[in-house]
N, C-alpha and C positions, 0 to 999 in steps of 0.2 A: 396290428398288434399295438396295444396301448403301452404307454411308458411304464406303467407298473409291471406289466407282464415281462417287458424286456429286462427290467431290473431284477425280477425274480429269476428269470433264466440266467442272467449274468451271475447272480449270487450262487445259484446252484452249480454253474460251471466252475466258479472259483473254489467252492467247497470240494467238488470232485477233483480238481487239480491238486489242492492241498492234501487231500486224503491219498491220492496217487503218489505224490512225492514221499509222504510219510511211509506208505507201504513199501515203496521201492528202497528207501534207505534203511528200514528196519529188517527187511528180508533180502539183504544184498548178497546172499549166497555164502554166508559163513562168517567165521571170525575175522576180526581185523587183521590178525596175524597171517591168516591164509591169503588175504588180499594183498598184504604188504610183501609177502615172500612166497610167490607162486612156486609150487613144487612140480614134480614130474607130471601131475595131472593137468597142468596148464595146457591149453590148446595152442597149437602152432598157428601163426598167422600165415595166410596164403599170400603168395605174390601173384601179380597178374600173370595169367597164362599157365599157372601151376595147377596140377590136378589136386583133388582133395586128398589123395594118398601120399603126395610128396610132403616131406618135411624139410625145412631149411637146414642147411649144413651148419653145425656149430662152429663158431669162430674161436680159435685158441686165444687165451689170454696170454700175452707175452710176459715172460718172466723178467722182472727188473734186473738190470745189470748190477753186479756187486759194486760196492763203493770203490772209488778210485783213490789210491794213495799216491802222492807225489812228494818229492823232497821239497824242503823249504818251509814246511809247516807240519805240526804234529796232528794227524787226523785221529779223532777218537772213534773207536769201533766198540760197540757194545752188543753182547749176545747173552743168551741164557744157556745154562748147562743143558746139554742134550740137543741144542740147535746144531746146525752146520755152519761153521765160520766160513764166510766167503768174502773175499776182497781181491782187488787188483792193484798192482804196483807198476807205475811207469817211472822210469828213471832217466836222467840226462847223462848218466855215466854207467859204465860197466861195473857191476858190483854183485855182492851176494846179499839177498834179503833174508834176514834171520828173525824168526818169531821166537823170542826168548820164552822159556818155560815149557813150550811145546817142542822146542828144538826142531822146528820145521825151517828148512832153508831152500832157496831157489836162486839161481843165477838170473840176472836181468842185464840185457844189453842196452846201450844208449838208444833212446827213442822207442824201445820195445816195451810191451806190457806182459807181465806174468800174472796168472790167476792162482790164488790160493783157495783151497777148499779142504777142510778137515773138521772132524767132530769136536765140539766144545765139551770136552770131558774133564778139564781141569779148571776150577774156579780161581779167580784172582785177577790181578792187573799185571799185564805183561807188556814189555817194550818190543816194538818192531823197528828194526834199524837196518840201514845200509852198513853192512858189517865192516868192510875195509875203510870206509869213510868215517865210521863211528858216529853216524848221524841218525838220531831217532826220527822216524818218519810217521809213526803211528803209535797209539796206545790201545791195546786190546784189553777189554774188561769182560770177564765172563762171570755172570751172577748165578747163584744157586737157584 
């Protein structure tokens, strides 16, 4: 084979490769949105030794812990009306935690943690305090 023939074959191979890449990228199986966010139609990947009928078990996404409020600083909590207000309080003394405006109260023991959860149905800015100590430990803001 002569040098000219080799160059012609090489040029043809390059053109075929470029055309193949263009065809694959333009007919990539749908919209970019579908590729970025696979829906239920996405195929499950097989693990070694698994049959074609098995699907991997979904893993649960752990819920984040609610914010922790402790004495010594004023923690700012912010929610939207309609949300569920969730937070935890850990105290170094026995006292009653009082959410003003909502009139939600819970006792807390030294070193223990209490969890609050209630609907955000009143808008405004509210003080959360250790009642007997008179110490503000958090500020609750509920936006409309």
